ZADO-1210 file (C-alpha; in nm, 4 decimals, padded with zeros to 6 digits):
<atoms>
<atom x="03.4543" y="-04.1803" z="-09.2225" code="MET" pos="1"/>
<atom x="03.2332" y="-04.3741" z="-08.9795" code="MET" pos="2"/>
<atom x="03.4728" y="-04.3016" z="-08.6946" code="LYS" pos="3"/>
<atom x="03.4565" y="-03.9335" z="-08.7704" code="LEU" pos="4"/>
<atom x="03.0764" y="-03.9507" z="-08.7752" code="PHE" pos="5"/>
<atom x="03.0662" y="-04.1317" z="-08.4387" code="TYR" pos="6"/>
<atom x="03.3060" y="-03.8806" z="-08.2916" code="LEU" pos="7"/>
<atom x="03.0964" y="-03.5885" z="-08.4128" code="PHE" pos="8"/>
<atom x="02.7753" y="-03.7511" z="-08.2850" code="PHE" pos="9"/>
<atom x="02.9305" y="-03.8186" z="-07.9443" code="THR" pos="10"/>
<atom x="03.0542" y="-03.4612" z="-07.9174" code="LEU" pos="11"/>
<atom x="02.7117" y="-03.3267" z="-08.0114" code="LEU" pos="12"/>
<atom x="02.5371" y="-03.5502" z="-07.7579" code="LEU" pos="13"/>
<atom x="02.7808" y="-03.4537" z="-07.4846" code="THR" pos="14"/>
<atom x="02.7317" y="-03.0861" z="-07.5653" code="THR" pos="15"/>
<atom x="02.3517" y="-03.1233" z="-07.5442" code="GLN" pos="16"/>
<atom x="02.3724" y="-03.3124" z="-07.2160" code="LEU" pos="17"/>
<atom x="02.6045" y="-03.0493" z="-07.0710" code="PHE" pos="18"/>
<atom x="02.3758" y="-02.7712" z="-07.1881" code="ALA" pos="19"/>
<atom x="02.0795" y="-02.9536" z="-07.0360" code="GLN" pos="20"/>
<atom x="02.2619" y="-02.9904" z="-06.7038" code="GLU" pos="21"/>
<atom x="02.3508" y="-02.6223" z="-06.7126" code="VAL" pos="22"/>
<atom x="01.9887" y="-02.5308" z="-06.7795" code="ASP" pos="23"/>
<atom x="01.8727" y="-02.7558" z="-06.4964" code="GLU" pos="24"/>
<atom x="02.1338" y="-02.6052" z="-06.2650" code="SER" pos="25"/>
<atom x="02.0173" y="-02.2555" z="-06.3559" code="ILE" pos="26"/>
<atom x="01.6556" y="-02.3554" z="-06.2959" code="GLU" pos="27"/>
<atom x="01.7473" y="-02.5025" z="-05.9575" code="VAL" pos="28"/>
<atom x="01.9338" y="-02.1834" z="-05.8633" code="GLN" pos="29"/>
<atom x="01.6409" y="-01.9727" z="-05.9760" code="GLU" pos="30"/>
<atom x="01.4030" y="-02.1905" z="-05.7723" code="GLU" pos="31"/>
<atom x="01.6326" y="-02.1617" z="-05.4714" code="GLU" pos="32"/>
<atom x="01.6530" y="-01.7862" z="-05.5168" code="GLN" pos="33"/>
<atom x="01.2754" y="-01.7648" z="-05.5400" code="LYS" pos="34"/>
<atom x="01.2370" y="-01.9856" z="-05.2343" code="GLU" pos="35"/>
<atom x="01.4917" y="-01.7835" z="-05.0400" code="ASN" pos="36"/>
<atom x="01.3195" y="-01.4650" z="-05.1518" code="PHE" pos="37"/>
<atom x="00.9820" y="-01.5852" z="-05.0276" code="PHE" pos="38"/>
<atom x="01.1381" y="-01.7154" z="-04.7066" code="LYS" pos="39"/>
<atom x="01.3061" y="-01.3797" z="-04.6519" code="SER" pos="40"/>
<atom x="00.9825" y="-01.1914" z="-04.7169" code="LYS" pos="41"/>
<atom x="00.7927" y="-01.4296" z="-04.4925" code="ALA" pos="42"/>
<atom x="01.0485" y="-01.3819" z="-04.2168" code="LYS" pos="43"/>
<atom x="01.0286" y="-01.0044" z="-04.2561" code="GLU" pos="44"/>
<atom x="00.6503" y="-01.0227" z="-04.2377" code="LEU" pos="45"/>
<atom x="00.6616" y="-01.2463" z="-03.9297" code="VAL" pos="46"/>
<atom x="00.9173" y="-01.0194" z="-03.7647" code="ASP" pos="47"/>
<atom x="00.7059" y="-00.7160" z="-03.8455" code="LYS" pos="48"/>
<atom x="00.3924" y="-00.8788" z="-03.7075" code="ILE" pos="49"/>
<atom x="00.5909" y="-00.9956" z="-03.4067" code="GLY" pos="50"/>
<atom x="00.7269" y="-00.6472" z="-03.3442" code="ASP" pos="51"/>
<atom x="00.3781" y="-00.5020" z="-03.3775" code="GLU" pos="52"/>
<atom x="00.2420" y="-00.7621" z="-03.1379" code="ARG" pos="53"/>
<atom x="00.5223" y="-00.6882" z="-02.8929" code="ILE" pos="54"/>
<atom x="00.4487" y="-00.3156" z="-02.9115" code="GLU" pos="55"/>
<atom x="00.0791" y="-00.3858" z="-02.8649" code="GLN" pos="56"/>
<atom x="00.1607" y="-00.6073" z="-02.5681" code="PHE" pos="57"/>
<atom x="00.3848" y="-00.3402" z="-02.4184" code="LYS" pos="58"/>
<atom x="00.1175" y="-00.0767" z="-02.4679" code="GLU" pos="59"/>
<atom x="-00.1420" y="-00.3063" z="-02.3136" code="GLY" pos="60"/>
<atom x="00.0896" y="-00.3843" z="-02.0249" code="ALA" pos="61"/>
<atom x="00.1439" y="-00.0141" z="-01.9680" code="GLN" pos="62"/>
<atom x="-00.2300" y="00.0451" z="-01.9669" code="GLN" pos="63"/>
<atom x="-00.2796" y="-00.2418" z="-01.7237" code="VAL" pos="64"/>
<atom x="00.0117" y="-00.1085" z="-01.5229" code="GLY" pos="65"/>
<atom x="-00.1524" y="00.2305" z="-01.4975" code="ARG" pos="66"/>
<atom x="-00.4676" y="00.0657" z="-01.3684" code="LEU" pos="67"/>
<atom x="-00.3324" y="-00.2301" z="-01.1735" code="PHE" pos="68"/>
<atom x="00.0367" y="-00.1411" z="-01.1708" code="GLY" pos="69"/>
<atom x="00.3165" y="-00.1591" z="-00.9213" code="LYS" pos="70"/>
<atom x="00.1745" y="00.1207" z="-00.7068" code="ASN" pos="71"/>
<atom x="-00.1939" y="00.0534" z="-00.7458" code="HIS" pos="72"/>
<atom x="-00.2884" y="-00.1832" z="-00.4661" code="LEU" pos="73"/>
<atom x="-00.0638" y="-00.1624" z="-00.1641" code="ALA" pos="74"/>
<atom x="-00.0468" y="-00.2679" z="00.1991" code="LEU" pos="75"/>
<atom x="00.1823" y="-00.0588" z="00.4167" code="LYS" pos="76"/>
<atom x="00.2704" y="-00.0993" z="00.7784" code="GLY" pos="77"/>
<atom x="00.5162" y="-00.0039" z="01.0461" code="GLY" pos="78"/>
<atom x="00.5726" y="00.1247" z="01.3977" code="ALA" pos="79"/>
<atom x="00.4862" y="00.4578" z="01.5528" code="ASN" pos="80"/>
<atom x="00.5530" y="00.6700" z="01.8589" code="TYR" pos="81"/>
<atom x="00.2937" y="00.9186" z="01.9763" code="SER" pos="82"/>
<atom x="00.2848" y="01.2205" z="02.2053" code="VAL" pos="83"/>
<atom x="-00.0633" y="01.2485" z="02.3526" code="ASN" pos="84"/>
<atom x="-00.2728" y="01.4820" z="02.5562" code="ARG" pos="85"/>
<atom x="-00.5976" y="01.3787" z="02.7241" code="ILE" pos="86"/>
<atom x="-00.8280" y="01.6465" z="02.8573" code="LYS" pos="87"/>
<atom x="-01.1341" y="01.5457" z="03.0600" code="THR" pos="88"/>
<atom x="-01.4632" y="01.7129" z="03.1446" code="LYS" pos="89"/>
<atom x="-01.3350" y="01.8114" z="03.4881" code="THR" pos="90"/>
<atom x="-01.0589" y="02.0137" z="03.3178" code="LYS" pos="91"/>
<atom x="-00.7811" y="01.7783" z="03.4224" code="THR" pos="92"/>
<atom x="-00.5335" y="01.6772" z="03.1568" code="ASP" pos="93"/>
<atom x="-00.2311" y="01.4556" z="03.1219" code="ASP" pos="94"/>
<atom x="00.0481" y="01.4084" z="02.8715" code="TYR" pos="95"/>
<atom x="00.1932" y="01.0706" z="02.7933" code="TYR" pos="96"/>
<atom x="00.3953" y="00.8942" z="02.5265" code="GLY" pos="97"/>
<atom x="00.2976" y="00.5715" z="02.3606" code="GLY" pos="98"/>
<atom x="00.4370" y="00.3095" z="02.1248" code="TRP" pos="99"/>
<atom x="00.2275" y="00.1315" z="01.8669" code="GLY" pos="100"/>
<atom x="00.1654" y="00.0201" z="01.5105" code="PHE" pos="101"/>
<atom x="00.0143" y="00.1633" z="01.1937" code="ASN" pos="102"/>
<atom x="-00.1263" y="00.0031" z="00.8780" code="THR" pos="103"/>
<atom x="-00.2536" y="00.1474" z="00.5496" code="HIS" pos="104"/>
<atom x="-00.4326" y="-00.0471" z="00.2777" code="PHE" pos="105"/>
<atom x="-00.5624" y="00.1008" z="-00.0454" code="GLY" pos="106"/>
<atom x="-00.4989" y="00.2284" z="-00.3984" code="TYR" pos="107"/>
<atom x="-00.1885" y="00.4251" z="-00.4814" code="HIS" pos="108"/>
<atom x="-00.1618" y="00.6076" z="-00.8124" code="TRP" pos="109"/>
<atom x="00.1218" y="00.8355" z="-00.9186" code="THR" pos="110"/>
<atom x="-00.0024" y="01.1416" z="-00.7328" code="TYR" pos="111"/>
<atom x="-00.3069" y="01.0190" z="-00.5410" code="LEU" pos="112"/>
<atom x="-00.3439" y="00.7552" z="-00.2725" code="GLU" pos="113"/>
<atom x="-00.6744" y="00.6467" z="-00.1172" code="LEU" pos="114"/>
<atom x="-00.6483" y="00.4111" z="00.1767" code="SER" pos="115"/>
<atom x="-00.7973" y="00.2896" z="00.4989" code="GLY" pos="116"/>
<atom x="-00.5507" y="00.3647" z="00.7776" code="SER" pos="117"/>
<atom x="-00.5352" y="00.2386" z="01.1339" code="SER" pos="118"/>
<atom x="-00.3285" y="00.3446" z="01.4336" code="TYR" pos="119"/>
<atom x="-00.2741" y="00.1669" z="01.7643" code="ILE" pos="120"/>
<atom x="-00.0688" y="00.2886" z="02.0573" code="HIS" pos="121"/>
<atom x="-00.0274" y="00.2077" z="02.4245" code="PHE" pos="122"/>
<atom x="00.0669" y="00.4444" z="02.7050" code="GLY" pos="123"/>
<atom x="00.0123" y="00.5289" z="03.0702" code="LYS" pos="124"/>
<atom x="-00.1576" y="00.8224" z="03.2407" code="THR" pos="125"/>
<atom x="-00.0526" y="00.9406" z="03.5837" code="GLU" pos="126"/>
<atom x="-00.3559" y="01.1221" z="03.7197" code="GLU" pos="127"/>
<atom x="-00.6891" y="01.2018" z="03.5545" code="LEU" pos="128"/>
<atom x="-01.0436" y="01.2641" z="03.6706" code="GLU" pos="129"/>
<atom x="-01.3245" y="01.0882" z="03.4879" code="PHE" pos="130"/>
<atom x="-01.6991" y="01.1226" z="03.5351" code="VAL" pos="131"/>
<atom x="-01.8927" y="00.8049" z="03.6096" code="TYR" pos="132"/>
<atom x="-02.2709" y="00.8445" z="03.6606" code="ASN" pos="133"/>
<atom x="-02.2177" y="01.2062" z="03.7614" code="ASP" pos="134"/>
<atom x="-01.9505" y="01.0972" z="04.0100" code="THR" pos="135"/>
<atom x="-01.5910" y="01.2104" z="03.9704" code="VAL" pos="136"/>
<atom x="-01.3451" y="00.9236" z="03.9586" code="VAL" pos="137"/>
<atom x="-00.9773" y="01.0086" z="03.9991" code="SER" pos="138"/>
<atom x="-00.7079" y="00.7589" z="03.9155" code="GLY" pos="139"/>
<atom x="-00.4154" y="00.6444" z="03.7051" code="ALA" pos="140"/>
<atom x="-00.3961" y="00.3692" z="03.4521" code="GLY" pos="141"/>
<atom x="-00.2856" y="00.2352" z="03.1170" code="THR" pos="142"/>
<atom x="-00.4270" y="00.3753" z="02.7936" code="VAL" pos="143"/>
<atom x="-00.4931" y="00.1957" z="02.4653" code="ARG" pos="144"/>
<atom x="-00.5772" y="00.4022" z="02.1605" code="PHE" pos="145"/>
<atom x="-00.7244" y="00.2287" z="01.8520" code="VAL" pos="146"/>
<atom x="-00.8398" y="00.4306" z="01.5516" code="SER" pos="147"/>
<atom x="-00.9413" y="00.3937" z="01.1867" code="ILE" pos="148"/>
<atom x="-00.9431" y="00.6645" z="00.9216" code="ALA" pos="149"/>
<atom x="-01.0327" y="00.6773" z="00.5502" code="PRO" pos="150"/>
<atom x="-00.7435" y="00.8768" z="00.4117" code="MET" pos="151"/>
<atom x="-00.6553" y="01.0699" z="00.0957" code="ALA" pos="152"/>
<atom x="-00.2891" y="01.1512" z="00.0368" code="ARG" pos="153"/>
<atom x="-00.1515" y="01.3777" z="-00.2362" code="ILE" pos="154"/>
<atom x="00.1993" y="01.2823" z="-00.3533" code="HIS" pos="155"/>
<atom x="00.4064" y="01.5677" z="-00.4945" code="THR" pos="156"/>
<atom x="00.7203" y="01.5792" z="-00.7075" code="THR" pos="157"/>
<atom x="00.9178" y="01.7646" z="-00.4393" code="TRP" pos="158"/>
<atom x="01.2062" y="01.5583" z="-00.2994" code="GLU" pos="159"/>
<atom x="01.3299" y="01.7010" z="00.0321" code="PRO" pos="160"/>
<atom x="01.5672" y="01.4032" z="00.0315" code="LYS" pos="161"/>
<atom x="01.6947" y="01.2288" z="-00.2801" code="LYS" pos="162"/>
<atom x="01.4523" y="00.9585" z="-00.3974" code="ASN" pos="163"/>
<atom x="01.2039" y="01.0534" z="-00.1235" code="TYR" pos="164"/>
<atom x="00.8965" y="01.2513" z="-00.2285" code="ARG" pos="165"/>
<atom x="00.6839" y="01.4660" z="-00.0035" code="PHE" pos="166"/>
<atom x="00.3122" y="01.3974" z="00.0424" code="TYR" pos="167"/>
<atom x="00.0292" y="01.5313" z="00.2553" code="PHE" pos="168"/>
<atom x="-00.3289" y="01.4370" z="00.3249" code="GLY" pos="169"/>
<atom x="-00.6005" y="01.3833" z="00.5804" code="GLY" pos="170"/>
<atom x="-00.9483" y="01.2603" z="00.6566" code="GLY" pos="171"/>
<atom x="-01.2011" y="01.1883" z="00.9319" code="PRO" pos="172"/>
<atom x="-01.1090" y="00.9499" z="01.2126" code="ILE" pos="173"/>
<atom x="-01.2929" y="00.7307" z="01.4634" code="TRP" pos="174"/>
<atom x="-01.1297" y="00.5958" z="01.7764" code="SER" pos="175"/>
<atom x="-01.1760" y="00.3964" z="02.0933" code="ILE" pos="176"/>
<atom x="-00.9654" y="00.5095" z="02.3885" code="GLU" pos="177"/>
<atom x="-00.9560" y="00.2644" z="02.6750" code="THR" pos="178"/>
<atom x="-00.8252" y="00.3570" z="03.0197" code="VAL" pos="179"/>
<atom x="-00.7713" y="00.0610" z="03.2494" code="LYS" pos="180"/>
<atom x="-00.7805" y="00.1890" z="03.6061" code="ILE" pos="181"/>
<atom x="-00.4876" y="00.0590" z="03.8114" code="GLN" pos="182"/>
<atom x="-00.5353" y="00.2807" z="04.1156" code="SER" pos="183"/>
<atom x="-00.8264" y="00.5034" z="04.2069" code="THR" pos="184"/>
<atom x="-00.9338" y="00.7323" z="04.4880" code="THR" pos="185"/>
<atom x="-01.3019" y="00.6549" z="04.4492" code="THR" pos="186"/>
<atom x="-01.4933" y="00.4359" z="04.6912" code="SER" pos="187"/>
<atom x="-01.7273" y="00.3062" z="04.4248" code="LEU" pos="188"/>
<atom x="-01.7224" y="-00.0726" z="04.4064" code="ASN" pos="189"/>
<atom x="-01.7497" y="-00.0568" z="04.0303" code="ALA" pos="190"/>
<atom x="-01.3959" y="00.0743" z="03.9981" code="PHE" pos="191"/>
<atom x="-01.1710" y="-00.2078" z="04.0960" code="GLN" pos="192"/>
<atom x="-00.8464" y="-00.3344" z="03.9497" code="GLU" pos="193"/>
<atom x="-01.0200" y="-00.5046" z="03.6558" code="GLN" pos="194"/>
<atom x="-01.2359" y="-00.2070" z="03.5539" code="THR" pos="195"/>
<atom x="-01.1722" y="00.0057" z="03.2465" code="LYS" pos="196"/>
<atom x="-01.3349" y="00.3121" z="03.0936" code="ILE" pos="197"/>
<atom x="-01.3884" y="00.3158" z="02.7181" code="THR" pos="198"/>
<atom x="-01.4486" y="00.6346" z="02.5236" code="TYR" pos="199"/>
<atom x="-01.5700" y="00.6369" z="02.1644" code="GLU" pos="200"/>
<atom x="-01.4547" y="00.9484" z="01.9802" code="SER" pos="201"/>
<atom x="-01.4395" y="01.1046" z="01.6363" code="ASN" pos="202"/>
<atom x="-01.2524" y="01.3912" z="01.4802" code="GLY" pos="203"/>
<atom x="-00.9985" y="01.4630" z="01.2096" code="GLY" pos="204"/>
<atom x="-00.6443" y="01.3699" z="01.1105" code="ILE" pos="205"/>
<atom x="-00.3839" y="01.5530" z="00.8993" code="ALA" pos="206"/>
<atom x="-00.0683" y="01.3786" z="00.7766" code="VAL" pos="207"/>
<atom x="00.2619" y="01.4920" z="00.6231" code="PHE" pos="208"/>
<atom x="00.5330" y="01.2558" z="00.5102" code="GLY" pos="209"/>
<atom x="00.7919" y="01.1395" z="00.2602" code="ILE" pos="210"/>
<atom x="00.7963" y="00.8113" z="00.0681" code="GLU" pos="211"/>
<atom x="01.0855" y="00.6372" z="-00.1038" code="GLU" pos="212"/>
<atom x="01.0702" y="00.6130" z="-00.4836" code="GLN" pos="213"/>
<atom x="01.1575" y="00.2660" z="-00.6191" code="THR" pos="214"/>
<atom x="01.1032" y="00.1061" z="-00.9640" code="PRO" pos="215"/>
<atom x="00.8827" y="-00.1660" z="-00.8144" code="PHE" pos="216"/>
<atom x="00.6792" y="-00.1837" z="-00.4971" code="LYS" pos="217"/>
<atom x="00.8233" y="-00.5345" z="-00.4441" code="GLU" pos="218"/>
<atom x="01.1388" y="-00.3479" z="-00.3395" code="MET" pos="219"/>
<atom x="00.9400" y="-00.2416" z="-00.0299" code="HIS" pos="220"/>
<atom x="00.9788" y="00.1386" z="-00.0404" code="PRO" pos="221"/>
<atom x="00.9952" y="00.3026" z="00.3015" code="ALA" pos="222"/>
<atom x="00.7933" y="00.5950" z="00.4312" code="PHE" pos="223"/>
<atom x="00.8076" y="00.8381" z="00.7247" code="MET" pos="224"/>
<atom x="00.5034" y="01.0293" z="00.8380" code="GLU" pos="225"/>
<atom x="00.3857" y="01.2689" z="01.1068" code="ILE" pos="226"/>
<atom x="00.0150" y="01.2824" z="01.1929" code="SER" pos="227"/>
<atom x="-00.1870" y="01.5383" z="01.3877" code="PHE" pos="228"/>
<atom x="-00.5107" y="01.4071" z="01.5381" code="ILE" pos="229"/>
<atom x="-00.7850" y="01.5860" z="01.7300" code="TYR" pos="230"/>
<atom x="-01.0959" y="01.4092" z="01.8655" code="GLN" pos="231"/>
<atom x="-01.3875" y="01.4516" z="02.1011" code="ARG" pos="232"/>
<atom x="-01.5798" y="01.1744" z="02.2737" code="SER" pos="233"/>
<atom x="-01.9475" y="01.1007" z="02.2108" code="TYR" pos="234"/>
<atom x="-02.0014" y="00.7859" z="02.4194" code="ARG" pos="235"/>
<atom x="-01.8459" y="00.6409" z="02.7349" code="VAL" pos="236"/>
<atom x="-01.8711" y="00.2907" z="02.8773" code="SER" pos="237"/>
<atom x="-01.7390" y="00.1193" z="03.1871" code="THR" pos="238"/>
<atom x="-01.6352" y="-00.2425" z="03.1394" code="VAL" pos="239"/>
<atom x="-01.5536" y="-00.5200" z="03.3840" code="ASP" pos="240"/>
<atom x="-01.2593" y="-00.7297" z="03.2576" code="THR" pos="241"/>
<atom x="-01.2274" y="-00.9609" z="03.5582" code="SER" pos="242"/>
<atom x="-01.3363" y="-01.2554" z="03.3424" code="LYS" pos="243"/>
<atom x="-01.1089" y="-01.3019" z="03.0407" code="ALA" pos="244"/>
<atom x="-01.3696" y="-01.4925" z="02.8395" code="ALA" pos="245"/>
<atom x="-01.6418" y="-01.2332" z="02.8964" code="GLU" pos="246"/>
<atom x="-01.6831" y="-00.8602" z="02.8461" code="THR" pos="247"/>
<atom x="-01.9237" y="-00.7223" z="03.1011" code="ASN" pos="248"/>
<atom x="-02.0356" y="-00.3689" z="03.0149" code="ILE" pos="249"/>
<atom x="-02.1326" y="-00.2045" z="03.3413" code="LEU" pos="250"/>
<atom x="-02.2793" y="00.1120" z="03.1899" code="SER" pos="251"/>
<atom x="-02.2968" y="00.3159" z="02.8719" code="THR" pos="252"/>
<atom x="-02.3967" y="00.6785" z="02.8368" code="GLN" pos="253"/>
<atom x="-02.3607" y="00.9773" z="02.6083" code="ARG" pos="254"/>
<atom x="-02.0368" y="01.1627" z="02.6600" code="SER" pos="255"/>
<atom x="-02.0261" y="01.4682" z="02.4359" code="PHE" pos="256"/>
<atom x="-01.6896" y="01.6382" z="02.4852" code="ASN" pos="257"/>
<atom x="-01.6273" y="01.4571" z="02.8168" code="ASP" pos="258"/>
<atom x="-01.2906" y="01.3570" z="02.6733" code="LEU" pos="259"/>
<atom x="-01.0742" y="01.5458" z="02.4263" code="GLN" pos="260"/>
<atom x="-00.7572" y="01.3962" z="02.2815" code="THR" pos="261"/>
<atom x="-00.4682" y="01.5546" z="02.0942" code="PHE" pos="262"/>
<atom x="-00.2185" y="01.3174" z="01.9340" code="ASN" pos="263"/>
<atom x="00.1019" y="01.3734" z="01.7408" code="ILE" pos="264"/>
<atom x="00.2035" y="01.0430" z="01.5849" code="VAL" pos="265"/>
<atom x="00.5465" y="00.9757" z="01.4299" code="PHE" pos="266"/>
<atom x="00.5255" y="00.6749" z="01.1972" code="SER" pos="267"/>
<atom x="00.7818" y="00.4811" z="00.9976" code="ILE" pos="268"/>
<atom x="00.7228" y="00.1767" z="00.7823" code="GLY" pos="269"/>
<atom x="00.7479" y="00.0028" z="00.4462" code="ILE" pos="270"/>
<atom x="00.5231" y="-00.1196" z="00.1671" code="THR" pos="271"/>
<atom x="00.4624" y="-00.4851" z="00.2527" code="ILE" pos="272"/>
<atom x="00.3073" y="-00.5819" z="-00.0819" code="PHE" pos="273"/>
</atoms>
């Protein structure tokens, strides 16, 4: 009888312990499920916030890009060849070609570009007559043309060549044309081998060109441009360049329309940065 009692008691105790372990196991699973649930919700919330932050960042980057983006601030430069005509007060004129450089620095939006442009070219005249203190000076020499122009360019959606869009623009221009006399028919002592005549002029410039379309300006998009320039002089100076370290201005006087220049400039270049 006692053995039967012990056996029954042992079976009851074992059953209770097993039931307790099962309950504890269920509680642990429920706790794990709850923990996993909260972890999952937390991860979803973090991912959502992260996605929202990413979208906000992208939107902010796009806004910054529109203001300070890939095409906003740009320096362009390249080489140019020009066909030039100089007409003087004495009604003599000469045509010459010249090689040089061009640079453009400014802001470039999608359809509008505002920049400060400069053009330099060098050439040689064969025979011109200049007026120096009411005396006609005839001679030949080398010509240097340096100009600056605030420019506005309008970029269109028309692509005359694939991935190259057409643009046009213009603005006022100021220049210094220097003629270094190499041979002269005058007997004036002022005009020797180291004498040059400098004209200061102003006028207008019109440009037409195409520019390569690239995803980033760091890919250095290329451009080709033709410029038409017309100017008239307003001041003339004669300069002695016999001493390299000094610039000796021999004379300066008003020179309204004493010199007229017509330039057609063919430019090619790239966006440097």
